[in-house]
C-alpha positions in Angstrom: 154.2 95.5 65.0 151.3 96.1 67.4 151.2 95.7 71.2 148.2 95.0 73.5 147.7 94.7 77.2 146.1 91.4 77.8 144.7 89.0 80.5 144.6 89.9 84.2 145.3 93.6 83.8 142.4 94.1 81.5 140.1 91.8 83.6 140.8 93.6 86.8 140.6 97.0 85.3 137.1 96.2 84.0 136.2 94.9 87.5 137.4 98.2 89.0 140.2 96.5 90.9 143.8 97.6 91.3 146.0 96.4 88.5 149.2 94.8 89.9 151.0 93.6 86.8 150.6 94.3 83.1 151.2 91.6 80.5 151.5 92.5 76.8 151.1 90.6 73.6 153.1 91.6 70.6 151.6 90.9 67.1 153.7 90.9 64.0 157.2 90.8 65.5 160.1 88.3 65.6 162.5 87.7 68.5 165.3 89.4 66.6 163.2 92.6 66.1 162.3 92.6 69.8 166.0 92.4 70.8 166.9 95.1 68.3 164.4 97.4 70.1 166.2 96.7 73.4 163.9 94.1 74.9 165.6 91.3 76.9 164.6 87.7 76.2 163.5 85.8 79.4 161.1 83.1 78.1 162.2 79.5 78.3 159.2 77.7 76.7 158.1 80.5 74.4 159.3 84.0 73.4 158.8 86.4 76.3 160.7 89.7 76.7 161.2 92.4 79.3 160.6 96.0 78.3 164.0 97.9 78.6 162.4 100.7 80.8 159.3 99.4 82.5 160.5 95.7 82.8 156.9 94.6 82.0 156.5 91.3 80.1 155.9 91.3 76.4 155.1 88.0 74.8 155.0 87.3 71.1 151.5 86.3 70.0 151.4 82.5 69.7 149.3 79.4 69.2 149.7 76.1 71.0 149.1 72.5 69.9 148.8 69.6 72.3 151.4 66.9 71.5 151.8 65.0 74.8 150.3 64.7 78.2 151.2 67.1 80.9 151.3 70.9 81.0 154.6 70.9 79.1 153.3 68.8 76.3 152.6 71.6 73.8 154.2 72.7 70.5 154.4 76.5 70.3 154.0 78.6 67.2 155.1 82.3 67.6 155.2 83.1 63.9 154.7 86.9 63.1 151.6 85.9 61.3 149.7 84.8 64.5 146.9 87.2 65.1 145.7 88.7 68.4 142.4 86.7 68.2 144.4 83.5 67.7 146.5 84.3 70.7 143.4 85.1 72.8 141.7 81.8 71.7 144.4 79.7 73.4 143.6 81.2 76.8 141.7 79.4 79.5 138.8 81.6 80.4 136.8 84.2 78.6 137.5 86.7 81.4 141.2 86.3 80.7 140.9 86.5 76.9 140.3 90.3 76.7 142.8 92.7 75.3 143.2 96.5 75.1 145.1 98.3 72.4 147.4 101.3 72.7 144.4 103.7 72.1 142.5 102.1 74.9 140.0 100.2 72.8 138.8 96.8 74.2 139.1 93.7 72.0 136.8 91.0 73.4 136.2 88.3 70.8 134.8 85.8 73.3 132.5 88.1 75.3 134.6 88.0 78.5 133.3 91.3 79.6 129.7 89.9 79.6 130.9 87.0 81.8 132.6 89.4 84.1 129.2 91.2 84.6 127.4 87.8 85.0 130.2 86.7 87.5 130.8 83.5 85.5 133.9 81.5 84.8 133.6 80.0 81.2 136.2 78.3 79.1 137.2 79.9 75.8 137.3 76.8 73.6 137.3 73.0 73.6 141.1 73.1 73.9 140.5 73.9 77.5 140.8 70.1 78.2 144.4 70.1 76.9 145.8 71.5 80.1 144.8 70.1 83.5 146.3 73.1 85.3 143.3 75.0 84.2 141.1 73.1 86.6 143.2 74.5 89.4 143.1 78.0 87.9 139.3 77.9 87.6 139.1 76.9 91.3 141.5 79.6 92.2 139.6 82.3 90.4 136.4 81.1 92.0 138.1 81.6 95.4 139.3 85.1 94.4 136.2 86.5 92.8 133.4 84.3 94.1 132.2 83.6 90.5 130.2 80.6 89.5 131.6 78.0 87.1 129.6 77.8 83.9 127.8 74.4 83.6 129.6 73.6 80.3 132.9 74.3 81.8 132.1 72.2 84.9 131.3 69.4 82.5 134.6 69.7 80.7 136.4 69.7 84.0 134.7 66.5 85.1 135.6 64.9 81.7 139.3 65.9 82.3 139.3 64.2 85.7 137.6 61.1 84.3 140.2 60.9 81.5 143.0 61.0 84.1 144.4 64.4 83.0 144.9 65.6 86.5 146.9 62.5 87.3 149.7 63.8 85.0 150.1 67.0 87.0 153.5 67.3 88.8 153.3 68.1 92.6 155.2 71.3 92.3 152.7 72.7 89.8 149.7 71.6 91.9 151.2 73.2 95.0 151.9 76.5 93.1 148.2 76.9 92.2 147.0 75.4 95.4 149.1 77.9 97.5 147.7 80.8 95.5 144.2 79.6 96.1 144.7 79.2 99.8 145.7 82.9 99.9 142.6 84.2 98.1 139.8 86.0 99.8 137.5 82.9 100.0 139.8 79.9 99.8 137.1 77.4 100.7 135.5 78.1 97.3 138.6 76.4 95.7 137.8 73.2 97.6 134.1 73.4 96.6 135.0 73.7 92.9 137.6 70.9 93.0 135.1 68.7 94.9 132.3 69.4 92.4 134.4 68.3 89.4 135.9 65.3 91.3 139.5 66.6 91.2 140.2 67.0 94.9 140.4 63.3 95.8 142.8 62.8 92.9 145.0 65.7 93.8 144.8 65.2 97.5 143.7 61.7 98.5 144.2 62.5 102.2 141.2 64.8 101.9 138.9 61.8 102.5 140.5 61.3 105.9 139.7 64.9 107.0 136.5 66.4 108.5 135.8 68.6 105.5 133.3 70.9 107.2 135.7 71.5 110.1 138.7 72.0 107.9 137.0 74.6 105.6 135.5 76.4 108.6 138.9 76.8 110.1 140.4 77.8 106.8 137.7 80.5 106.4 138.5 81.8 109.9 142.2 82.1 108.9 141.2 83.9 105.7 139.1 86.4 107.6 142.1 87.1 109.8 144.4 87.4 106.8 146.8 84.9 108.3 149.8 83.4 106.5 150.1 80.6 104.1 151.5 78.1 106.6 148.7 78.9 109.0 146.0 78.5 106.3 147.5 75.2 105.1 147.8 73.9 108.7 144.1 74.7 109.5 143.1 71.9 107.1 144.7 69.3 109.4 143.9 70.6 112.8 142.6 67.6 114.7 143.5 65.1 111.9 146.0 62.3 112.3 149.6 63.3 112.2 150.3 60.7 109.5 147.6 62.4 107.3 149.2 65.8 107.6 152.6 64.4 106.9 151.5 62.4 103.9 149.6 65.3 102.3 152.6 67.6 102.9 155.0 65.1 101.2 152.6 64.5 98.3 152.3 68.2 97.5 155.9 68.9 98.3 154.9 71.9 100.4 157.5 74.2 101.9 159.1 73.0 105.1 157.4 75.5 107.4 153.9 74.6 106.0 154.6 70.9 106.5 155.9 71.4 110.1 153.0 73.5 111.2 150.5 71.2 109.6 152.0 68.2 111.5 152.0 70.2 114.8 148.4 71.2 114.3 147.4 67.6 113.6 149.0 66.4 116.8 148.7 69.2 119.2 145.7 71.5 118.6 143.4 69.8 121.0 146.1 69.9 123.7 146.8 73.6 123.1 143.1 74.4 123.6 143.1 72.5 126.9 145.7 74.8 128.5 143.3 76.2 131.1 143.2 72.8 132.8 147.0 72.0 132.5 149.3 72.2 135.4 152.7 73.9 135.2 154.4 70.6 134.6 152.1 69.8 131.7 152.5 73.3 130.2 156.2 73.0 130.2 156.1 69.6 128.5 153.7 70.9 125.9 155.9 73.9 125.1 158.9 71.5 124.8 157.0 69.1 122.5 156.1 71.9 120.0 159.6 73.4 120.1 158.3 76.7 121.5 161.5 77.5 123.2 163.5 77.5 120.0 160.8 78.5 117.6 158.4 80.9 119.5 157.2 82.4 116.2 156.1 78.9 115.0 154.3 78.4 118.3 152.4 81.7 117.8 151.3 80.4 114.4 150.2 77.1 116.0 148.1 79.0 118.5 146.5 80.9 115.6 145.7 77.6 113.8 144.1 76.2 117.0 142.0 79.3 117.5 140.8 79.1 113.9 139.9 75.5 114.4 137.9 76.4 117.5 135.7 78.5 115.3 135.5 81.4 117.7 135.0 79.1 120.8 138.6 79.3 122.0 138.9 80.7 125.5 141.1 83.8 125.2 142.3 83.2 128.7 143.9 80.0 127.5 146.1 82.0 125.1 147.0 84.5 127.8 148.0 81.7 130.2 150.1 79.9 127.6 151.9 83.1 126.7 152.7 83.8 130.3 153.9 80.2 130.8 156.2 80.5 127.8 157.6 83.8 129.0 158.3 82.4 132.4 159.9 79.2 131.1 162.1 81.3 128.7 163.4 83.3 131.7 165.3 80.2 132.9 169.0 80.5 132.1 169.8 77.0 130.8 173.5 77.9 130.3 173.9 79.0 133.9 172.2 75.8 135.2 174.6 73.8 133.0 177.6 75.4 134.8 176.2 74.8 138.2 174.8 71.3 137.9 177.0 68.4 137.0 174.1 65.9 136.8 171.2 65.6 134.4 171.1 69.1 132.8 167.9 68.4 130.9 166.1 67.4 134.1 167.4 70.5 136.0 166.3 72.8 133.2 162.9 71.2 133.1 162.5 71.5 136.9 163.5 75.2 136.8 161.1 76.0 134.1 158.2 74.3 136.0 159.1 76.3 139.1 159.2 79.5 137.0 155.8 78.7 135.5 154.2 77.9 138.8 155.4 81.2 140.2 154.1 83.1 137.2 150.7 81.5 137.4 150.4 81.5 141.2 147.8 84.4 141.1 145.3 82.1 139.4 144.7 80.1 142.5 
């Protein structure tokens, strides 16, 4: 039995980057042998085990054979006779098909180290076309490292799109990769790669209804500021139709906070950026419409989205004015008003908030 560090850990080490997680491949072992050594089985689709001390993942070397459409349509062979090279051959990209043995020697049968130096994303074998998730992974790695996609790999990706492979991807799997790509250093590169191979309109038809230049500029600004996933997702829809944001969120089955912020950004970003010209009455109505009184943290995120959408042209005095207006409106004790007023409580609270905001902003005159 031999073990090797594989994949991302070796790749990032060769790039001089911090190694977050180490995955291992075990050659020449059976599940029973692994369990006798104290490893805990955790794999559902193929044999994966956790080390009894380090809790790092150890997977038995395996080969895969495509038997049906979709990313689950594979037959797995994890026989002890599977070699390291056979295991590496099933991987997506050459930069992810590098291993290191226990003595520190690099095993690189597909010249992944050379592609790392050349900053190229290249598929390992023609079997790349068997898993459409790999299109998303390539676009995500492009966003992470800024590498170029090899022409032959780009051709395979276009072929996969033309053959309808991406249409078989389930929304949850698409979002999983999409979300990771949004959080990379240059997330706009993910959209560039998906556009070049024709996958983006298939995965996200609503993209055709967006101003792509505006959306990617806003996303880039959010990445520069290291903002959260909900903010980055919402920047794509700032200024778009509310229905577009809602449909895209439903199609991808995004987390609730991502969906809510995207819909708010689609419907309200322009209004938020106009706050310098809004009267106290309009400011209170805007804050109510975006649920700022109950969810001030979401409203803070909305302001960040709008500022990214403004591409640096947002008036910082607008944010200051809105923050002061929110603080003033929040100072109104709605419960106390409810005890004093037997009429329309909602109208009384609104009037009190408007008065508080007028007072807070009186020095602007």
